[in-house]
GUMITI-350257 format. One record per residue: residue number from 1; x, y, z of N, C-alpha, C in turn; residue in three letters. Coordinates in nm, 4 decimals. Example, Ala and Ser with C-alpha at 12.3 -4.5 7.8 and 13.67 -1.06 7.14 Angstrom:
<drenvos>
   seq     n_east    n_north       n_up    ca_east   ca_north      ca_up     c_east    c_north       c_up   type
     1     1.3190    -0.5690     0.7800     1.2300    -0.4500     0.7800     1.3200    -0.3300     0.7800    ALA
     2     1.2850    -0.2250     0.7080     1.3670    -0.1060     0.7140     1.2900     0.0030     0.7870    SER
</drenvos>
This chain:
<drenvos>
   seq     n_east    n_north       n_up    ca_east   ca_north      ca_up     c_east    c_north       c_up   type
     1     9.5681    -5.1159    -5.5465     9.6481    -5.0815    -5.6645     9.7455    -5.1955    -5.6937    UNK
     2     9.7459    -5.2423    -5.8175     9.8323    -5.3535    -5.8562     9.9755    -5.3060    -5.8788    UNK
     3    10.0661    -5.4041    -5.8941    10.2057    -5.3712    -5.9229    10.2166    -5.2888    -6.0502    UNK
     4    10.1403    -5.3275    -6.1531    10.1436    -5.2538    -6.2801    10.0978    -5.1096    -6.2610    UNK
     5     9.9974    -5.0902    -6.1757     9.9465    -4.9549    -6.1514    10.0481    -4.8705    -6.0753    UNK
     6    10.1189    -4.9340    -5.9815    10.2246    -4.8628    -5.9084    10.3352    -4.8214    -6.0041    UNK
     7    10.3761    -4.9141    -6.0914    10.4805    -4.8833    -6.1887    10.4345    -4.7753    -6.2857    UNK
     8    10.3061    -4.7787    -6.3216    10.2504    -4.6767    -6.4103    10.2551    -4.5393    -6.3438    UNK
     9    10.2228    -4.5350    -6.2147    10.2275    -4.4093    -6.1401    10.3704    -4.3558    -6.1346    UNK
    10    10.4666    -4.4453    -6.1113    10.6072    -4.4040    -6.1095    10.6489    -4.3494    -6.2452    UNK
    11    10.5983    -4.4134    -6.3510    10.6292    -4.3666    -6.4859    10.5718    -4.2288    -6.5133    UNK
    12    10.4517    -4.2039    -6.4622    10.3847    -4.0753    -6.4851    10.4622    -3.9581    -6.4257    UNK
    13    10.5298    -3.9818    -6.3137    10.6035    -3.8725    -6.2480    10.7515    -3.8728    -6.2849    UNK
    14    10.7882    -3.9584    -6.3809    10.9269    -3.9611    -6.4272    11.0210    -4.0370    -6.3368    UNK
    15    10.9664    -4.1224    -6.2503    11.0506    -4.1972    -6.1572    11.0977    -4.3307    -6.2143    UNK
    16    11.0451    -4.3684    -6.3303    11.0842    -4.4938    -6.3935    11.1655    -4.4615    -6.5181    UNK
    17    11.2941    -4.4890    -6.5126    11.3853    -4.4593    -6.6233    11.4180    -4.5891    -6.6966    UNK
    18    11.3939    -4.5928    -6.8275    11.4257    -4.7112    -6.9080    11.5014    -4.6683    -7.0336    UNK
    19    11.5648    -4.7657    -7.0986    11.6360    -4.7382    -7.2227    11.7518    -4.6422    -7.2054    UNK
    20    11.8176    -4.6485    -7.0911    11.9275    -4.5574    -7.0617    12.0536    -4.6378    -7.0269    UNK
    21    12.1581    -4.5691    -6.9866    12.2829    -4.6341    -6.9446    12.3125    -4.5860    -6.8031    UNK
    22    12.2813    -4.6711    -6.7068    12.2854    -4.6340    -6.5657    12.4038    -4.6996    -6.4956    UNK
    23    12.4668    -4.6245    -6.4060    12.5658    -4.6820    -6.3145    12.4996    -4.6871    -6.1770    UNK
    24    12.4815    -4.8090    -6.1244    12.4153    -4.8259    -5.9959    12.5125    -4.7994    -5.8808    UNK
    25    12.4586    -4.7876    -5.7610    12.5401    -4.7638    -5.6423    12.6446    -4.8733    -5.6240    UNK
    26    12.6107    -4.9942    -5.6625    12.7023    -5.1080    -5.6503    12.8203    -5.0990    -5.7461    UNK
    27    12.8104    -5.0096    -5.8468    12.9146    -4.9998    -5.9484    12.8809    -5.0768    -6.0747    UNK
    28    12.7763    -5.1589    -6.0675    12.7337    -5.2330    -6.1851    12.6529    -5.1425    -6.2779    UNK
    29    12.6398    -5.1864    -6.4039    12.5716    -5.1048    -6.5047    12.4421    -5.1723    -6.5494    UNK
    30    12.3480    -5.0920    -6.5971    12.2230    -5.1451    -6.6493    12.1515    -5.0399    -6.7318    UNK
    31    12.0317    -5.0748    -6.7794    11.9584    -4.9842    -6.8684    11.8339    -4.9236    -6.8051    UNK
    32    11.8005    -4.9643    -6.6830    11.6785    -4.9146    -6.6184    11.7073    -4.8718    -6.4753    UNK
    33    11.6219    -4.7831    -6.4256    11.6471    -4.7268    -6.2922    11.5163    -4.6736    -6.2350    UNK
    34    11.4977    -4.6919    -6.1059    11.3839    -4.6309    -6.0382    11.4361    -4.5098    -5.9626    UNK
    35    11.4040    -4.3926    -6.0140    11.4521    -4.2665    -5.9576    11.3504    -4.2143    -5.8567    UNK
    36    11.3637    -4.2643    -5.7345    11.2652    -4.2271    -5.6322    11.2644    -4.0775    -5.6032    UNK
    37    11.3764    -4.0091    -5.6278    11.3811    -3.8648    -5.6038    11.2826    -3.7900    -5.6934    UNK
    38    11.2564    -3.8459    -5.8117    11.1590    -3.7839    -5.9024    11.0171    -3.7983    -5.8485    UNK
    39    10.9945    -3.8986    -5.7630    10.8629    -3.9170    -5.7016    10.8380    -3.8135    -5.5934    UNK
    40    10.9394    -3.7866    -5.5113    10.9193    -3.7074    -5.3904    10.8785    -3.5626    -5.4148    UNK
    41    10.9043    -3.5087    -5.5321    10.8614    -3.3705    -5.5589    10.7115    -3.3629    -5.5880    UNK
    42    10.6492    -3.4785    -5.6112    10.5051    -3.4849    -5.6386    10.4337    -3.5324    -5.5121    UNK
    43    10.3825    -3.4393    -5.4350    10.3274    -3.4749    -5.3044    10.2039    -3.5639    -5.3132    UNK
    44    10.1199    -3.5429    -5.4128     9.9989    -3.6249    -5.4249    10.0346    -3.7698    -5.4559    UNK
    45    10.1280    -3.7905    -5.5481    10.1706    -3.9262    -5.5829    10.2428    -3.9915    -5.4656    UNK
    46    10.3275    -3.9144    -5.3967    10.3986    -3.9675    -5.2802    10.3004    -4.0079    -5.1714    UNK
    47    10.1998    -3.9245    -5.1496    10.0979    -3.9548    -5.0500    10.0239    -4.0835    -5.0848    UNK
    48     9.9908    -4.1011    -5.2116     9.9182    -4.2209    -5.2551    10.0030    -4.3455    -5.2342    UNK
    49    10.1306    -4.3373    -5.2705    10.2216    -4.4502    -5.2513    10.2305    -4.4864    -5.1030    UNK
    50    10.2440    -4.3857    -5.0185    10.2599    -4.4103    -4.8751    10.1311    -4.4600    -4.8100    UNK
    51    10.0178    -4.4198    -4.8651     9.8903    -4.4728    -4.8167     9.8832    -4.6231    -4.8424    UNK
    52     9.9333    -4.6646    -4.9581     9.9377    -4.8072    -4.9897    10.0341    -4.8806    -4.8977    UNK
    53    10.1492    -4.8191    -4.8695    10.2468    -4.8807    -4.7793    10.1895    -4.8948    -4.6388    UNK
    54    10.1127    -4.7960    -4.5963    10.0520    -4.7995    -4.4632     9.9426    -4.9049    -4.4537    UNK
    55     9.8821    -4.9375    -4.5678     9.7687    -5.0293    -4.5700     9.7991    -5.1717    -4.5285    UNK
    56     9.9262    -5.2051    -4.5163     9.9638    -5.3416    -4.4763     9.9530    -5.3634    -4.3255    UNK
    57     9.9235    -5.2569    -4.2501     9.9292    -5.2664    -4.1043     9.8015    -5.2155    -4.0382    UNK
    58     9.7752    -5.2698    -3.9194     9.6659    -5.2207    -3.8361     9.7106    -5.0868    -3.7775    UNK
    59     9.6452    -4.9774    -3.8139     9.6916    -4.8453    -3.7695     9.6969    -4.8283    -3.6185    UNK
    60     9.6110    -4.9005    -3.5472     9.6091    -4.8874    -3.4021     9.7213    -4.9654    -3.3342    UNK
    61     9.7949    -5.0439    -3.4126     9.9045    -5.1228    -3.3574    10.0414    -5.0602    -3.3818    UNK
    62    10.0476    -4.9604    -3.4694    10.1768    -4.9005    -3.5048    10.1983    -4.7717    -3.4257    UNK
    63    10.3034    -4.7705    -3.3446    10.3348    -4.6512    -3.2657    10.4244    -4.5538    -3.3414    UNK
    64    10.5218    -4.6104    -3.4131    10.6227    -4.5267    -3.4780    10.6594    -4.5849    -3.6139    UNK
    65    10.6779    -4.4969    -3.7120    10.7315    -4.5357    -3.8426    10.8733    -4.4803    -3.8512    UNK
    66    10.9687    -4.5669    -3.8861    11.1093    -4.5270    -3.8906    11.1698    -4.5613    -4.0256    UNK
    67    11.2619    -4.4776    -4.0708    11.3288    -4.5055    -4.1977    11.4703    -4.4531    -4.1976    UNK
    68    11.5549    -4.5081    -4.2845    11.6912    -4.4565    -4.2982    11.6924    -4.3311    -4.3849    UNK
    69    11.7831    -4.2399    -4.3564    11.7995    -4.1252    -4.4448    11.8515    -4.1746    -4.5796    UNK
    70    11.8124    -4.1176    -4.6929    11.7393    -3.9924    -4.7025    11.5918    -4.0222    -4.7329    UNK
    71    11.5702    -4.1211    -4.8193    11.4341    -4.1502    -4.8638    11.3384    -4.1832    -4.7514    UNK
    72    11.3893    -4.2492    -4.6479    11.3053    -4.2889    -4.5365    11.2487    -4.1727    -4.4578    UNK
    73    11.3101    -4.0541    -4.4723    11.2591    -3.9356    -4.4027    11.1223    -3.8985    -4.4589    UNK
    74    11.1141    -3.8893    -4.5895    10.9880    -3.8539    -4.6555    10.8838    -3.9629    -4.6329    UNK
    75    10.9234    -4.0869    -4.6559    10.8286    -4.1978    -4.6443    10.7749    -4.2131    -4.5028    UNK
    76    10.8618    -4.2002    -4.4027    10.8164    -4.2185    -4.2644    10.7101    -4.1154    -4.2278    UNK
    77    10.7279    -3.9921    -4.2752    10.6302    -3.8874    -4.2467    10.4938    -3.9191    -4.3081    UNK
    78    10.4944    -3.9543    -4.4356    10.3681    -3.9779    -4.5059    10.2995    -4.1066    -4.4593    UNK
    79    10.3768    -4.2120    -4.4364    10.3165    -4.3373    -4.3893    10.2563    -4.3162    -4.2506    UNK
    80    10.3291    -4.2468    -4.1636    10.2767    -4.2174    -4.0297    10.1506    -4.1314    -4.0379    UNK
    81    10.1489    -4.0385    -4.1313    10.0318    -3.9518    -4.1510     9.9080    -4.0350    -4.1845    UNK
    82     9.9231    -4.1286    -4.2780     9.8074    -4.2089    -4.3189     9.7654    -4.3072    -4.2095    UNK
    83     9.8605    -4.3587    -4.1331     9.8253    -4.4457    -4.0209     9.7501    -4.3667    -3.9142    UNK
    84     9.7946    -4.2441    -3.8879     9.7287    -4.1593    -3.7881     9.5847    -4.1289    -3.8285    UNK
    85     9.5633    -4.1028    -3.9558     9.4284    -4.0721    -4.0052     9.3313    -4.1875    -3.9811    UNK
    86     9.3836    -4.3098    -3.9790     9.2970    -4.4269    -3.9672     9.2894    -4.4821    -3.8248    UNK
    87     9.3663    -4.4244    -3.7346     9.3628    -4.4699    -3.5955     9.2320    -4.4290    -3.5286    UNK
    88     9.1921    -4.5077    -3.4303     9.0743    -4.4708    -3.3520     9.1062    -4.3515    -3.2621    UNK
    89     9.2313    -4.3481    -3.2137     9.2751    -4.2364    -3.1296     9.4275    -4.2321    -3.1296    UNK
    90     9.4806    -4.1203    -3.0857     9.6254    -4.1088    -3.0756     9.6922    -4.0758    -3.2082    UNK
    91     9.8242    -4.0841    -3.2073     9.9035    -4.0429    -3.3222    10.0173    -4.1410    -3.3466    UNK
    92    10.0445    -4.1691    -3.4729    10.1616    -4.2479    -3.5109    10.2756    -4.1512    -3.5404    UNK
    93    10.3880    -4.1712    -3.4742    10.5019    -4.0812    -3.4897    10.5915    -4.1243    -3.6051    UNK
    94    10.6763    -4.0323    -3.6507    10.7707    -4.0608    -3.7593    10.9107    -4.0171    -3.7175    UNK
    95    11.0079    -4.1076    -3.7333    11.1472    -4.0765    -3.7009    11.2369    -4.1305    -3.8113    UNK
    96    11.3621    -4.0871    -3.8111    11.4558    -4.1401    -3.9098    11.5922    -4.1654    -3.8468    UNK
    97    11.6653    -4.2586    -3.9069    11.7977    -4.2978    -3.8580    11.9041    -4.2471    -3.9544    UNK
    98    12.0046    -4.1792    -3.8999    12.1110    -4.1215    -3.9814    12.2332    -4.2125    -3.9855    UNK
    99    12.3094    -4.1998    -4.0930    12.4306    -4.2794    -4.1096    12.5444    -4.2159    -4.0312    UNK
   100    12.6217    -4.3002    -3.9618    12.7288    -4.2449    -3.8788    12.8450    -4.3429    -3.8654    UNK
   101    12.9677    -4.2869    -3.8645    13.0874    -4.3650    -3.8365    13.1399    -4.4433    -3.9549    UNK
   102    13.2611    -4.4972    -3.9397    13.3245    -4.5727    -4.0486    13.2472    -4.6979    -4.0889    UNK
   103    13.1709    -4.7536    -3.9951    13.0902    -4.8721    -4.0252    12.9537    -4.8350    -4.0823    UNK
   104    12.9292    -4.7051    -4.0963    12.8054    -4.6530    -4.1558    12.6811    -4.7097    -4.0856    UNK
   105    12.6872    -4.7099    -3.9529    12.5740    -4.7563    -3.8742    12.4586    -4.6578    -3.8864    UNK
   106    12.3396    -4.7040    -3.8514    12.2217    -4.6179    -3.8531    12.1845    -4.5827    -3.7094    UNK
   107    12.1868    -4.4524    -3.6799    12.1663    -4.4045    -3.5439    12.0479    -4.3085    -3.5388    UNK
   108    11.9650    -4.3249    -3.4350    11.8555    -4.2309    -3.4114    11.9077    -4.1170    -3.3238    UNK
   109    11.9201    -3.9989    -3.3823    11.9669    -3.8814    -3.3093    11.8488    -3.7902    -3.2764    UNK
   110    11.8788    -3.6671    -3.2337    11.7789    -3.5618    -3.2117    11.6698    -3.6017    -3.1119    UNK
   111    11.7032    -3.6989    -3.0259    11.6053    -3.7444    -2.9281    11.5086    -3.8485    -2.9806    UNK
   112    11.5262    -3.8894    -3.1072    11.4344    -3.9868    -3.1674    11.4441    -4.1242    -3.1015    UNK
   113    11.5619    -4.1559    -3.0450    11.5795    -4.2866    -2.9818    11.4809    -4.3078    -2.8670    UNK
   114    11.4381    -4.1990    -2.8038    11.3444    -4.2091    -2.6915    11.2072    -4.2594    -2.7349    UNK
   115    11.1797    -4.2527    -2.8642    11.0489    -4.2952    -2.9155    11.0490    -4.4403    -2.9637    UNK
   116    11.1593    -4.5108    -2.9433    11.1722    -4.6477    -2.9939    11.1460    -4.7534    -2.8868    UNK
   117    11.2022    -4.7353    -2.7685    11.1961    -4.8371    -2.6636    11.0528    -4.8772    -2.6300    UNK
   118    11.0266    -5.0087    -2.6403    10.8967    -5.0629    -2.6033    10.7840    -5.0308    -2.6994    UNK
   119    10.8164    -4.9713    -2.8141    10.7136    -4.9315    -2.9099    10.7052    -5.0277    -3.0281    UNK
   120    10.5884    -5.0316    -3.0907    10.5700    -5.1098    -3.2132    10.6140    -5.0251    -3.3325    UNK
   121    10.7098    -5.0775    -3.4067    10.7754    -4.9998    -3.5114    10.7531    -5.0623    -3.6491    UNK
   122    10.7249    -4.9780    -3.7476    10.7287    -5.0182    -3.8884    10.8438    -4.9423    -3.9535    UNK
   123    10.9295    -5.0147    -4.0235    11.0432    -4.9539    -4.0927    11.0080    -4.9383    -4.2400    UNK
   124    11.0400    -4.8228    -4.2971    11.0074    -4.7966    -4.4374    11.1331    -4.7611    -4.5168    UNK
   125    11.1304    -4.7956    -4.6451    11.2397    -4.7615    -4.7360    11.1839    -4.7564    -4.8774    UNK
   126    11.2509    -4.6804    -4.9642    11.2000    -4.6681    -5.1010    11.2443    -4.7848    -5.1881    UNK
   127    11.3694    -4.7868    -5.2293    11.4188    -4.8931    -5.3170    11.5246    -4.9747    -5.2435    UNK
   128    11.5062    -5.1053    -5.2396    11.5989    -5.1948    -5.1702    11.6656    -5.2865    -5.2714    UNK
   129    11.7981    -5.2885    -5.2691    11.8728    -5.3784    -5.3574    11.9369    -5.4909    -5.2776    UNK
   130    12.0151    -5.4548    -5.1757    12.0759    -5.5555    -5.0880    12.0087    -5.5566    -4.9512    UNK
   131    11.9433    -5.4465    -4.9167    11.8781    -5.4368    -4.7863    11.9704    -5.3934    -4.6746    UNK
   132    12.0930    -5.3552    -4.7084    12.1914    -5.3215    -4.6064    12.1496    -5.2079    -4.5150    UNK
   133    12.0979    -5.1006    -4.5710    12.0570    -4.9851    -4.4896    11.9407    -5.0204    -4.3979    UNK
   134    11.8460    -5.0960    -4.4515    11.7295    -5.1357    -4.3715    11.7716    -5.2275    -4.2577    UNK
   135    11.8607    -5.3219    -4.2861    11.9059    -5.4152    -4.1825    11.9738    -5.3403    -4.0681    UNK
   136    12.0472    -5.2354    -4.1005    12.1121    -5.1566    -3.9952    12.0090    -5.0852    -3.9091    UNK
   137    11.8995    -5.0416    -3.9698    11.7915    -4.9811    -3.8915    11.7249    -5.0872    -3.8044    UNK
   138    11.7038    -5.2055    -3.8607    11.6479    -5.3174    -3.7841    11.7335    -5.3446    -3.6610    UNK
   139    11.8645    -5.3532    -3.6805    11.9561    -5.3816    -3.5689    11.9495    -5.2726    -3.4622    UNK
   140    11.9421    -5.1470    -3.5063    11.9387    -5.0361    -3.4110    11.8081    -5.0340    -3.3328    UNK
   141    11.6972    -5.0574    -3.4012    11.5672    -5.0609    -3.3329    11.5655    -5.1722    -3.2288    UNK
   142    11.6172    -5.2873    -3.2644    11.6208    -5.3991    -3.1693    11.7122    -5.3684    -3.0517    UNK
   143    11.8242    -5.3024    -3.0787    11.9167    -5.2659    -2.9710    11.8522    -5.1677    -2.8737    UNK
   144    11.7558    -5.0907    -2.9227    11.6837    -4.9943    -2.8391    11.5551    -5.0534    -2.7814    UNK
   145    11.5382    -5.1858    -2.7970    11.4228    -5.2589    -2.7425    11.2909    -5.2197    -2.8074    UNK
   146    11.2971    -5.1891    -2.9364    11.1749    -5.1652    -3.0113    11.1229    -5.2950    -3.0706    UNK
   147    10.9922    -5.3041    -3.0903    10.9295    -5.4235    -3.1476    10.8946    -5.3965    -3.2940    UNK
   148    10.9613    -5.4643    -3.3858    10.9424    -5.4381    -3.5285    10.8271    -5.5217    -3.5834    UNK
   149    10.7256    -5.4545    -3.6345    10.6102    -5.5232    -3.6927    10.6365    -5.5662    -3.8366    UNK
   150    10.7196    -5.4909    -3.9070    10.7481    -5.5243    -4.0461    10.8283    -5.4153    -4.1134    UNK
   151    10.8703    -5.4460    -4.2357    10.9401    -5.3498    -4.3210    10.8529    -5.3267    -4.4440    UNK
   152    10.8216    -5.2013    -4.4712    10.7396    -5.1665    -4.5869    10.8273    -5.0978    -4.6909    UNK
   153    10.8260    -5.1512    -4.8144    10.9172    -5.1061    -4.9192    10.8381    -5.0652    -5.0431    UNK
   154    10.8810    -4.9575    -5.1051    10.8219    -4.9181    -5.2332    10.8581    -5.0192    -5.3403    UNK
   155    10.9871    -5.0486    -5.3549    11.0325    -5.1419    -5.4584    11.1435    -5.2318    -5.4064    UNK
   156    11.1186    -5.3612    -5.4081    11.2199    -5.4602    -5.3711    11.2939    -5.5005    -5.4983    UNK
   157    11.4017    -5.4289    -5.5284    11.4727    -5.4479    -5.6544    11.5659    -5.5684    -5.6512    UNK
   158    11.6066    -5.6085    -5.5309    11.7059    -5.7148    -5.5220    11.6524    -5.8481    -5.4733    UNK
   159    11.5193    -5.8616    -5.4634    11.4635    -5.9872    -5.4144    11.4999    -6.0152    -5.2698    UNK
   160    11.5146    -5.9096    -5.1902    11.5523    -5.9231    -5.0496    11.4402    -5.9931    -4.9727    UNK
   161    11.4767    -6.0869    -4.8881    11.3795    -6.1656    -4.8127    11.3707    -6.1201    -4.6676    UNK
   162    11.2625    -6.1600    -4.6024    11.2471    -6.1308    -4.4610    11.3555    -6.1967    -4.3789    UNK
   163    11.3982    -6.3132    -4.4214    11.5064    -6.3832    -4.3513    11.6340    -6.2994    -4.3516    UNK
   164    11.6624    -6.2361    -4.4657    11.7812    -6.1510    -4.4759    11.7691    -6.0271    -4.3885    UNK
   165    11.6466    -5.9917    -4.3541    11.6213    -5.8766    -4.2678    11.6078    -5.9176    -4.1220    UNK
   166    11.6670    -6.0292    -4.0867    11.6638    -6.0739    -3.9487    11.5318    -6.1345    -3.9081    UNK
   167    11.4585    -6.1878    -4.0066    11.3309    -6.2513    -3.9759    11.2138    -6.1556    -3.9691    UNK
   168    11.2329    -6.0326    -4.0159    11.1255    -5.9322    -4.0143    11.0417    -5.9445    -4.1415    UNK
   169    10.9089    -5.9486    -4.1312    10.8240    -5.9574    -4.2511    10.8436    -5.8362    -4.3426    UNK
   170    10.8488    -5.8617    -4.4731    10.8645    -5.7552    -4.5714    10.7363    -5.7396    -4.6519    UNK
   171    10.6906    -5.6176    -4.6654    10.5771    -5.5855    -4.7515    10.6251    -5.4882    -4.8586    UNK
   172    10.6301    -5.5338    -4.9835    10.6784    -5.4500    -5.0934    10.5657    -5.4221    -5.1919    UNK
   173    10.5507    -5.2958    -5.2317    10.4487    -5.2623    -5.3309    10.4830    -5.3212    -5.4662    UNK
   174    10.6119    -5.3227    -5.4988    10.6574    -5.3804    -5.6250    10.7856    -5.4584    -5.6015    UNK
   175    10.8054    -5.5605    -5.6819    10.9302    -5.6371    -5.6800    10.9793    -5.6449    -5.8240    UNK
   176    11.0807    -5.5674    -5.8533    11.1306    -5.5567    -5.9899    11.2774    -5.5958    -5.9939    UNK
   177    11.3100    -5.6918    -6.0783    11.4490    -5.7311    -6.0958    11.5055    -5.6587    -6.2170    UNK
   178    11.6037    -5.5738    -6.1935    11.6674    -5.4992    -6.3013    11.8004    -5.5650    -6.3357    UNK
   179    11.8153    -5.6073    -6.4607    11.9401    -5.6703    -6.5025    12.0560    -5.5732    -6.4854    UNK
   180    12.1681    -5.6244    -6.4364    12.2864    -5.5403    -6.4202    12.4105    -5.6198    -6.4575    UNK
   181    12.5151    -5.5468    -6.4933    12.6369    -5.6107    -6.5430    12.7600    -5.5414    -6.4859    UNK
   182    12.8654    -5.6189    -6.4678    12.9933    -5.5604    -6.4285    13.0399    -5.4680    -6.5407    UNK
   183    13.1152    -5.3663    -6.5059    13.1589    -5.2676    -6.6044    13.2254    -5.3332    -6.7248    UNK
   184    13.3103    -5.4319    -6.6997    13.3836    -5.4958    -6.8093    13.2944    -5.5803    -6.8999    UNK
   185    13.1741    -5.6137    -6.8518    13.0817    -5.6949    -6.9316    12.9655    -5.6136    -6.9885    UNK
   186    12.9674    -5.4827    -6.9679    12.8545    -5.3976    -7.0069    12.8519    -5.3731    -7.1574    UNK
   187    12.7468    -5.4234    -7.2237    12.7321    -5.4037    -7.3681    12.7089    -5.2569    -7.4023    UNK
   188    12.6444    -5.1842    -7.3116    12.6194    -5.0424    -7.3356    12.7509    -4.9653    -7.3434    UNK
   189    12.8453    -5.0037    -7.2587    12.9785    -4.9414    -7.2636    13.0468    -4.9741    -7.3964    UNK
   190    13.0377    -5.1012    -7.4353    13.1034    -5.1450    -7.5586    13.0426    -5.0790    -7.6818    UNK
   191    12.9131    -5.0460    -7.6725    12.8452    -4.9806    -7.7851    12.8588    -4.8285    -7.7810    UNK
   192    12.9250    -4.7791    -7.6773    12.9475    -4.6352    -7.6667    12.8261    -4.5542    -7.6279    UNK
   193    12.7285    -4.6189    -7.5630    12.6085    -4.5473    -7.5190    12.6461    -4.4554    -7.4023    UNK
   194    12.6172    -4.3260    -7.4119    12.6551    -4.2318    -7.3055    12.5937    -4.2698    -7.1711    UNK
   195    12.6689    -4.2491    -7.0655    12.6204    -4.2775    -6.9312    12.5279    -4.1656    -6.8839    UNK
   196    12.4163    -4.2048    -6.8252    12.3210    -4.1090    -6.7695    12.3811    -4.0502    -6.6414    UNK
   197    12.4068    -3.9208    -6.6431    12.4691    -3.8562    -6.5274    12.3680    -3.7871    -6.4368    UNK
   198    12.2397    -3.8042    -6.4662    12.1354    -3.7402    -6.3861    12.0832    -3.8285    -6.2740    UNK
   199    12.1025    -3.9595    -6.2873    12.0548    -4.0524    -6.1850    12.1650    -4.1528    -6.1528    UNK
   200    12.1485    -4.2233    -6.0408    12.2483    -4.3223    -6.0035    12.3827    -4.2578    -5.9733    UNK
   201    12.4891    -4.3318    -6.0015    12.6254    -4.2856    -5.9742    12.7000    -4.2495    -6.1018    UNK
   202    12.6252    -4.2158    -6.2074    12.6866    -4.1856    -6.3360    12.7845    -4.0705    -6.3318    UNK
   203    12.7479    -3.9647    -6.2607    12.8330    -3.8456    -6.2572    12.9680    -3.8752    -6.1932    UNK
   204    12.9683    -3.9443    -6.0793    13.0946    -3.9755    -6.0122    13.1750    -4.0774    -6.0917    UNK
   205    13.1057    -4.1673    -6.1637    13.1754    -4.2667    -6.2459    13.2508    -4.1985    -6.3596    UNK
   206    13.1838    -4.1069    -6.4281    13.2465    -4.0352    -6.5394    13.3604    -3.9475    -6.4890    UNK
   207    13.3403    -3.8857    -6.3737    13.4429    -3.7984    -6.3165    13.5679    -3.8785    -6.2827    UNK
   208    13.5476    -3.9985    -6.2290    13.6599    -4.0847    -6.1907    13.7331    -4.1362    -6.3139    UNK
   209    13.6565    -4.1627    -6.4220    13.7165    -4.2132    -6.5452    13.8018    -4.1059    -6.6119    UNK
</drenvos>
């Protein structure tokens, strides 16, 4: 499936928002947004996306798929499922890392840390802008002596490189650069275009204003 086909699939399930006024997590504004939450309610489309993400790896070499909460929970399950289906034997496990503490570190709780040491790990994430959440998972996996085979991403929105991920190879289904602007430079604000409060940080932005 090509990048255009992936984007078309996202559009079909309402996960691709264009021609709107979005406030991103960074606080910057723009007109387009990839609403991955709109994808996750469609299990068939989510399964297809995750099958593609799993396709970058030898299924018999991947022991565990790990992701940061929240999106990584869904993705890790489906990617591990498709890897398991293609294995000659055994099972690929799925775990997730939760955010904790003032430094917002990523920690494997619920006994999941026991599945990391000495294992071959693939890290998954939906949309990456700076890669901060993924890098924290990378650091935690390495601290637990896990061997990272790669990072699989639905959409690399920020042009994040493997070097920025600590030298870990990145496999992205799509790489989309979405123009964004500081609030004071936002033409949409100046034109009085209403902020979309259904996606991104629009609701909290309007509430704060």
